[in-house]
C-alpha positions as CSV (number, residue, x, y, z in Angstrom):
1,M,9.3,-0.6,-9.6
2,N,10.6,1.3,-12.7
3,K,10.5,4.9,-11.6
4,Q,9.8,6.3,-15.1
5,Q,6.9,3.8,-15.6
6,Y,5.7,4.8,-12.1
7,E,5.6,8.6,-12.9
8,K,4.1,8.2,-16.2
9,V,1.1,6.2,-14.7
10,R,1.0,8.7,-12.0
11,T,0.9,11.9,-13.9
12,A,0.5,11.6,-17.6
13,K,-2.7,12.2,-19.4
14,G,-4.2,9.4,-21.1
15,F,-5.6,6.0,-20.4
16,I,-5.1,2.3,-20.0
17,A,-6.1,-0.1,-23.0
18,A,-7.3,-3.6,-21.6
19,L,-6.1,-6.1,-24.1
20,D,-6.6,-9.0,-21.7
21,Q,-9.5,-11.1,-22.8
22,S,-9.0,-14.8,-21.3
23,G,-10.0,-17.9,-22.3
24,G,-13.8,-17.7,-21.7
25,S,-14.1,-14.2,-23.4
26,T,-11.8,-14.9,-26.4
27,P,-14.4,-16.4,-28.6
28,K,-16.8,-13.3,-28.0
29,A,-13.9,-10.8,-28.7
30,L,-12.8,-12.8,-31.9
31,K,-16.4,-12.8,-32.9
32,L,-16.8,-8.9,-32.6
33,Y,-13.6,-8.5,-34.6
34,G,-15.1,-10.4,-37.5
35,I,-13.9,-14.0,-36.9
36,G,-16.6,-16.6,-36.3
37,E,-16.1,-19.9,-34.3
38,N,-16.4,-21.9,-37.5
39,E,-13.1,-20.2,-38.8
40,Y,-10.7,-21.7,-36.4
41,S,-10.3,-25.1,-34.5
42,G,-8.8,-25.7,-30.9
43,E,-7.4,-23.5,-28.4
44,E,-4.1,-22.9,-30.1
45,A,-5.7,-21.5,-33.3
46,M,-7.9,-19.3,-31.0
47,Y,-5.0,-17.6,-29.1
48,A,-3.0,-17.4,-32.0
49,L,-6.0,-15.4,-33.6
50,I,-6.3,-13.1,-30.6
51,H,-2.5,-12.5,-30.3
52,A,-2.8,-11.6,-33.9
53,M,-5.6,-9.1,-33.1
54,R,-3.7,-7.4,-30.2
55,S,-0.4,-7.3,-32.4
56,R,-2.3,-5.4,-35.0
57,I,-3.9,-2.8,-32.6
58,V,-0.2,-2.5,-30.5
59,T,1.6,-2.3,-33.8
60,S,-0.6,0.5,-35.3
61,P,0.8,3.8,-35.7
62,A,-2.6,5.0,-33.6
63,F,-1.3,3.1,-30.6
64,N,1.4,5.0,-28.6
65,G,2.3,6.5,-25.2
66,D,1.2,10.0,-26.4
67,R,-2.4,9.1,-25.5
68,I,-1.9,5.7,-23.7
69,L,-0.5,5.4,-20.4
70,G,-0.7,1.5,-20.0
71,A,-1.9,-1.7,-21.5
72,I,-3.3,-5.0,-19.7
73,L,-2.0,-8.1,-21.0
74,F,-3.5,-11.6,-20.7
75,E,-0.8,-14.2,-19.7
76,Q,-0.5,-15.8,-22.9
77,T,0.2,-12.4,-24.4
78,M,2.8,-11.5,-22.0
79,D,4.6,-15.0,-22.9
80,R,4.3,-14.3,-26.8
81,E,6.3,-11.7,-28.9
82,I,5.6,-8.8,-30.9
83,E,7.7,-7.9,-33.9
84,G,10.4,-10.2,-32.2
85,R,10.4,-8.7,-28.8
86,G,8.5,-10.0,-25.8
87,S,5.0,-8.1,-25.6
88,A,5.6,-6.1,-22.4
89,D,9.2,-5.2,-23.7
90,F,7.6,-4.0,-27.1
91,L,4.9,-2.0,-25.2
92,W,7.5,-0.1,-23.2
93,S,10.8,0.0,-25.3
94,V,8.8,0.7,-28.7
95,K,5.6,2.4,-27.8
96,N,6.3,4.1,-24.4
97,V,3.3,2.3,-23.0
98,V,3.5,0.7,-19.3
99,P,2.7,-2.9,-19.4
100,F,0.2,-4.5,-16.9
101,L,-0.7,-8.2,-16.8
102,K,-4.2,-9.7,-15.5
103,I,-3.4,-12.4,-13.1
104,D,-6.7,-13.8,-11.6
105,K,-7.8,-17.3,-12.6
106,G,-11.4,-16.1,-13.0
107,L,-14.5,-15.8,-10.8
108,A,-15.9,-18.4,-8.2
109,D,-19.7,-19.1,-8.2
110,E,-21.9,-16.2,-6.8
111,S,-22.4,-16.2,-3.1
112,N,-23.9,-13.3,-0.8
113,G,-24.4,-11.5,-4.2
114,V,-20.8,-11.4,-5.3
115,Q,-18.3,-13.7,-7.0
116,L,-14.9,-13.8,-5.4
117,M,-11.7,-14.7,-7.3
118,K,-11.0,-18.5,-7.9
119,P,-7.9,-19.6,-5.5
120,N,-4.6,-18.8,-7.5
121,P,-1.7,-21.1,-6.1
122,G,0.7,-20.2,-8.9
123,L,0.6,-16.6,-8.2
124,A,3.9,-16.1,-6.7
125,T,5.5,-17.9,-9.8
126,L,3.6,-15.7,-12.1
127,L,4.5,-12.6,-10.3
128,D,8.1,-13.3,-10.7
129,R,7.9,-14.2,-14.3
130,A,5.9,-10.9,-14.7
131,K,8.6,-8.9,-13.1
132,E,11.4,-10.7,-15.2
133,K,9.5,-9.7,-18.4
134,G,9.3,-6.0,-17.7
135,V,5.8,-5.7,-16.3
136,F,5.0,-3.1,-14.2
137,G,1.8,-4.0,-12.6
138,T,-1.2,-6.4,-12.2
139,K,-5.0,-6.7,-12.5
140,M,-7.4,-8.8,-10.8
141,R,-11.1,-8.7,-11.1
142,S,-14.0,-9.6,-8.9
143,V,-17.8,-9.1,-9.5
144,I,-20.6,-7.3,-7.1
145,K,-24.1,-7.8,-8.1
146,L,-26.2,-7.0,-5.1
147,A,-25.8,-4.6,-2.3
148,N,-24.7,-7.2,0.2
149,E,-22.2,-5.7,2.8
150,A,-20.9,-8.9,3.8
151,G,-20.4,-10.0,0.3
152,I,-18.8,-6.7,-0.7
153,K,-16.4,-6.6,2.2
154,A,-15.1,-10.0,1.5
155,V,-14.4,-9.1,-2.2
156,V,-12.5,-6.0,-0.9
157,A,-10.6,-8.0,1.6
158,Q,-9.6,-10.7,-0.8
159,Q,-8.5,-7.9,-3.3
160,F,-6.3,-6.2,-0.6
161,E,-5.1,-9.7,0.6
162,V,-3.7,-10.6,-3.0
163,G,-3.0,-6.7,-3.5
164,K,-0.4,-6.7,-0.4
165,Q,1.4,-9.9,-2.1
166,I,1.6,-8.1,-5.4
167,L,3.1,-5.1,-3.5
168,A,5.7,-7.4,-2.0
169,A,6.7,-8.8,-5.3
170,G,7.3,-5.4,-6.6
171,L,4.6,-4.9,-8.7
172,M,1.7,-2.3,-8.7
173,P,-1.9,-3.8,-8.2
174,I,-4.8,-2.8,-9.8
175,I,-7.8,-3.7,-7.6
176,E,-10.9,-4.3,-9.7
177,P,-14.0,-5.0,-7.6
178,E,-16.6,-4.7,-10.7
179,V,-20.2,-3.4,-9.7
180,D,-22.6,-5.1,-12.6
181,I,-24.0,-2.3,-14.6
182,H,-27.2,-4.2,-14.6
183,S,-27.3,-4.7,-10.8
184,P,-30.7,-3.7,-9.4
185,E,-28.9,-2.4,-6.4
186,K,-26.0,-0.8,-8.2
187,G,-26.1,2.6,-6.5
188,A,-26.5,1.0,-3.1
189,A,-23.7,-1.5,-3.8
190,E,-21.3,1.4,-4.8
191,V,-21.8,3.3,-1.4
192,L,-20.7,-0.1,0.3
193,L,-17.9,-0.7,-1.9
194,K,-16.4,2.9,-1.7
195,A,-16.8,2.6,2.4
196,A,-15.0,-0.8,2.1
197,L,-12.3,0.5,-0.1
198,V,-11.4,3.4,2.1
199,A,-11.2,1.3,5.3
200,Q,-8.8,-1.1,3.5
201,L,-6.5,1.6,2.4
202,E,-6.0,2.7,6.1
203,N,-4.4,-0.8,6.4
204,L,-1.7,-0.1,3.8
205,G,2.0,0.7,4.9
206,A,3.0,4.2,4.8
207,D,4.8,3.9,1.4
208,Q,2.2,1.4,-0.2
209,K,0.0,2.7,-2.9
210,V,-2.5,0.8,-5.1
211,M,-4.9,1.6,-8.2
212,F,-8.6,1.0,-8.7
213,K,-10.5,0.0,-11.7
214,L,-13.9,0.6,-11.0
215,T,-17.5,0.5,-12.8
216,L,-18.6,3.9,-13.9
217,P,-20.5,5.1,-10.7
218,A,-24.4,6.0,-10.5
219,V,-23.5,9.4,-9.2
220,D,-21.0,11.6,-11.0
221,D,-17.4,12.1,-9.3
222,F,-18.8,9.4,-6.7
223,Y,-15.2,8.3,-6.4
224,A,-13.6,11.8,-6.0
225,E,-12.3,10.7,-2.7
226,L,-10.2,7.8,-3.9
227,V,-8.8,9.9,-6.9
228,K,-7.4,12.1,-4.3
229,H,-6.5,9.7,-1.5
230,P,-2.8,9.6,-0.9
231,K,-2.7,5.9,-1.2
232,V,-4.2,5.6,-4.6
233,L,-1.9,6.1,-7.3
234,R,-4.7,6.2,-10.1
235,V,-8.5,5.4,-10.6
236,V,-9.3,3.8,-13.7
237,A,-12.9,2.9,-15.2
238,L,-14.1,-0.4,-16.9
239,S,-16.8,0.0,-19.7
240,G,-18.7,-2.9,-18.3
241,G,-20.9,-3.5,-21.2
242,Y,-21.7,0.2,-22.1
243,S,-21.1,1.0,-25.7
244,R,-18.3,3.2,-26.3
245,E,-20.1,6.4,-26.7
246,E,-22.1,5.8,-23.6
247,A,-19.2,4.8,-21.5
248,N,-17.3,8.0,-22.8
249,K,-20.3,10.2,-21.7
250,H,-20.1,8.7,-18.1
251,L,-16.2,9.1,-17.9
252,A,-16.1,12.7,-19.1
253,R,-18.3,13.5,-15.9
254,N,-16.0,11.7,-13.5
255,H,-13.1,14.1,-13.1
256,G,-9.7,12.6,-12.4
257,V,-11.0,9.0,-13.6
258,I,-9.5,7.6,-16.7
259,A,-10.7,4.9,-18.9
260,S,-9.2,1.2,-18.8
261,F,-11.5,0.0,-21.5
262,S,-11.6,-3.4,-23.2
263,R,-14.5,-4.1,-25.4
264,A,-15.3,-0.5,-26.0
265,L,-11.7,0.1,-27.1
266,T,-11.9,-2.3,-29.9
267,E,-15.6,-1.7,-31.0
268,G,-15.8,-1.1,-34.6
269,L,-12.4,-2.8,-35.4
270,S,-12.5,-5.8,-37.9
271,A,-10.1,-8.4,-39.2
272,K,-11.6,-7.8,-42.5
273,Q,-10.6,-4.1,-42.8
274,S,-7.7,-2.9,-44.6
275,D,-4.6,-1.6,-42.4
276,A,-5.8,2.1,-43.6
277,E,-9.5,1.3,-42.4
278,F,-8.4,-0.3,-39.3
279,N,-6.0,2.4,-38.3
280,A,-8.3,5.2,-38.8
281,A,-11.0,3.3,-36.8
282,L,-8.5,2.8,-33.9
283,D,-7.3,6.4,-34.0
284,A,-11.0,7.5,-33.8
285,S,-11.5,5.2,-30.9
286,I,-8.3,6.4,-28.9
287,G,-9.1,9.6,-29.5
288,S,-12.4,9.4,-28.4
289,I,-11.4,7.8,-25.0
290,F,-8.4,10.0,-24.4
291,A,-10.8,13.1,-24.6
292,A,-12.9,11.7,-22.2
293,S,-10.2,10.5,-19.8
294,V,-8.5,14.1,-19.4
295,T,-11.6,15.8,-17.8
């Protein structure tokens, strides 16, 4: 694990940009960016357009390591280039932004009020490729919809099982058991989730640490115990469907938690904007998220 990257993630002020929309969420991300499904045909064209959007964000003067600690990439982004360099290498070498990779293969069907991650038989090979390309850590997402103790324990157990495989490969896992912001049992689910996370942290080795990516909680500073936990490198928050303004308000009230926003980061950006308009909009977005992340 790169020591410089590790120290940046551990100590620096800023947030993590989530640029990891995958196959299922890419058309929606492009639509929000002002590119309708009638403007392209087929997967290859779609992925080329989303890569162009991500490249425009990452190469913008507004996007750099002064305010952004890291960026989470989709596998196809990792495999492509930005200005003639591998995407992960460009992020670190040019922008001083630590590269992470989304490694899950999507969600299984709901059971016991949760969605586990689908099986991921090619994970070992993907982790090897990620390391070769200079990636520091990974991210994987499950979803919790109800306060079902058995379901929540199963989500956390699966996340930590895969997390240990990621640690063994020399990478830093971001464990993301997202609680649906529309859950009728959101607060109760978060109580069960925190207990399950704390219990699993006790099973890590003496020198092992993980990161968490969590939904902004119903109770402010609810995850303070995890922020301070010796086995937790950093706690980051997803925007989860909140507008950027709403997500920033919630985030600022959760001290020590930093953003890892996707849709909220790119809100207001459009393919139709001039570079000056685009860079100004991105700068304002990054500025507001940074301010909410340093409370």
